[in-house]
C-alpha positions in Angstrom: -19.6 -22.4 -7.7 -23.3 -22.0 -8.2 -25.6 -24.2 -6.1 -28.6 -24.0 -8.4 -28.1 -27.5 -9.7 -28.2 -29.0 -6.2 -31.2 -30.3 -4.3 -32.6 -28.1 -1.6 -31.2 -30.2 1.3 -27.8 -30.3 -0.5 -27.8 -26.5 -0.9 -28.6 -26.2 2.8 -25.7 -28.4 3.7 -23.2 -26.4 1.6 -24.5 -23.1 2.8 -24.1 -24.2 6.4 -20.5 -25.1 5.8 -19.9 -21.8 3.9 -21.6 -19.8 6.6 -19.3 -21.3 9.3 -16.2 -20.4 7.3 -17.5 -16.9 6.4 -18.2 -16.1 10.1 -14.8 -17.3 11.1 -13.2 -15.1 8.4 -15.3 -12.2 9.6 -14.2 -12.6 13.2 -10.5 -12.9 12.3 -10.5 -9.9 10.0 -10.0 -7.5 12.9 -6.4 -8.6 12.7 -6.3 -6.5 9.5 -8.3 -3.6 11.0 -11.4 -4.7 9.1 -14.9 -4.6 10.5 -17.0 -7.7 10.9 -19.4 -6.8 8.1 -16.5 -6.2 5.7 -15.0 -9.5 6.8 -18.3 -11.2 5.9 -18.2 -9.5 2.6 -14.8 -10.9 1.9 -16.2 -14.4 2.9 -19.0 -13.9 0.4 -16.6 -13.1 -2.4 -14.4 -16.0 -1.3 -17.1 -18.5 -2.2 -18.5 -16.7 -5.2 -18.2 -18.7 -8.5 -17.7 -15.5 -10.5 -16.9 -11.8 -10.0 -19.7 -9.8 -8.3 -21.0 -6.3 -8.7 -21.9 -4.0 -5.7 -25.6 -4.8 -6.5 -24.9 -8.5 -6.4 -23.2 -8.2 -3.0 -25.9 -5.9 -1.7 -28.6 -8.5 -2.5 -26.6 -11.3 -0.9 -25.6 -9.4 2.2 -28.9 -7.4 2.5 -26.8 -4.2 2.9 -27.0 -0.8 1.2 -24.9 -0.1 -1.9 -23.1 2.6 0.1 -22.1 0.1 2.8 -21.0 -2.3 0.1 -18.9 0.4 -1.6 -17.2 1.3 1.6 -16.4 -2.4 2.4 -15.1 -3.1 -1.1 -12.9 0.0 -1.0 -11.4 -1.1 2.2 -10.7 -4.6 0.8 -9.2 -3.0 -2.4 -6.9 -0.8 -0.4 -5.7 -3.9 1.5 -5.3 -5.8 -1.8 -7.7 -8.5 -0.5 -10.0 -7.9 -3.5 -9.3 -7.2 -7.1 -11.4 -5.2 -9.6 -11.8 -7.2 -12.8 -13.1 -6.5 -16.3 -15.7 -8.5 -18.1 -16.7 -8.0 -21.7 -20.2 -6.5 -22.0 -20.5 -5.4 -18.4 -20.7 -1.7 -17.6 -20.6 -2.2 -13.9 -17.4 -2.7 -11.8 -16.8 -6.3 -10.9 -14.9 -7.6 -8.0 -13.3 -10.9 -7.0 -11.4 -12.0 -4.0 -7.6 -12.5 -3.9 -7.3 -16.2 -3.2 -3.6 -16.1 -2.4 -3.7 -15.5 1.4 0.0 -15.6 1.6 0.1 -12.6 -0.7 -2.7 -10.9 1.1 -0.9 -11.2 4.4 2.5 -10.0 3.0 0.8 -7.1 1.2 -1.0 -6.0 4.3 2.1 -6.4 6.5 4.3 -4.4 4.0 1.8 -1.7 3.5 1.0 -1.1 7.2 4.4 -1.8 8.8 6.7 -0.1 6.2 5.0 3.2 6.9 5.2 2.7 10.7 8.8 1.6 10.6 9.9 4.6 8.5 8.1 7.0 10.7 9.4 5.5 14.0 13.0 5.3 12.7 12.9 9.0 11.7 11.6 9.9 15.2 14.2 7.7 17.0 17.1 9.0 15.0 16.0 12.6 15.5 15.9 11.9 19.3 19.4 10.4 19.2 20.7 13.5 17.4 19.1 15.8 19.9 20.6 13.9 22.8 24.0 14.1 21.2 23.7 17.9 20.7 22.6 18.3 24.4 25.5 16.1 25.7 28.0 18.2 23.8 27.1 21.3 25.7 27.2 19.7 29.2 29.9 19.6 31.7 30.9 16.1 33.0 31.4 17.3 36.6 28.4 19.7 37.0 25.9 17.8 34.8 26.9 14.3 35.8 23.3 13.2 36.7 21.8 14.7 33.6 24.5 13.0 31.5 23.7 9.7 33.2 20.0 10.0 32.4 20.6 11.0 28.8 23.1 8.2 28.3 20.5 5.6 29.6 17.8 7.2 27.4 20.1 7.1 24.4 20.8 3.4 25.0 17.0 2.6 25.1 16.4 4.6 22.0 19.2 2.9 20.1 17.8 -0.4 21.3 14.4 0.5 19.8 16.1 1.7 16.6 17.8 -1.7 16.3 14.5 -3.4 16.5 12.9 -1.3 13.8 15.9 -1.8 11.5 15.4 -5.5 12.0 11.7 -5.2 11.3 12.6 -3.2 8.1 14.7 -6.2 7.0 11.9 -8.6 7.8 9.5 -6.5 5.6 12.1 -6.7 2.8 12.0 -10.5 3.1 8.3 -10.4 2.6 8.3 -8.0 -0.2 10.9 -10.0 -2.2 9.3 -13.3 -1.1 12.6 -14.4 0.5 10.5 -15.2 3.6 9.2 -18.3 1.8 12.7 -19.7 1.7 12.9 -19.5 5.4 9.3 -20.6 6.1 8.1 -22.4 3.0 4.4 -22.3 2.1 2.4 -25.4 3.1 0.8 -27.5 0.4 -2.6 -29.2 0.8 -1.9 -32.8 1.8 -3.5 -35.5 -0.3 -4.9 -37.3 2.7 -6.7 -34.1 3.8 -8.2 -33.8 0.3 -9.4 -37.4 0.5 -10.8 -37.0 4.0 -12.6 -33.8 2.9 -14.3 -35.6 0.1 -15.5 -38.4 2.4 -16.8 -35.9 4.9 -18.7 -33.9 2.3 -20.2 -37.1 0.9 -21.4 -38.1 4.4 -23.0 -34.7 4.9 -24.7 -34.8 1.5 
């Protein structure tokens, strides 16, 4: 929401609150593999009252258009920001994805699905290779090697079981079944009321 209609001291109060939140978001964005500056860019869009162009963001962040473009592209890839269309505008417009639950699940699915599939392929290939080697060994003459390979196979199968579980966990996020197990939290009315009182005091 625009602050133009507020008094100067009121604007300062709101900006102080926003800055604190934006800095916190920026610090925590490393969980998503995002740089601090890109995290701050997300925070800027989070509080924007309308979609912004790269030029708009550049002016607010005092960063080059190239840096803005790189940051926005990262956020788009992570589905944290959406490109939107506005009648009469020739420039690309961007707005933040406000559903943080969706942002988290999208990121988790995108990043972990690829890792799980890759690791499962490697683990299964390793088990097949161990099985082929074992078939050609003699129980009496190769007892020590068989013991080592058997233990290695057990460890690899244990890792494979973990990744199969993780694959199922990703499925629950992708189809939103996770929210039946861990329901989303709603904003409590008392928090809303307390927030209003605190804001009034600060203004």
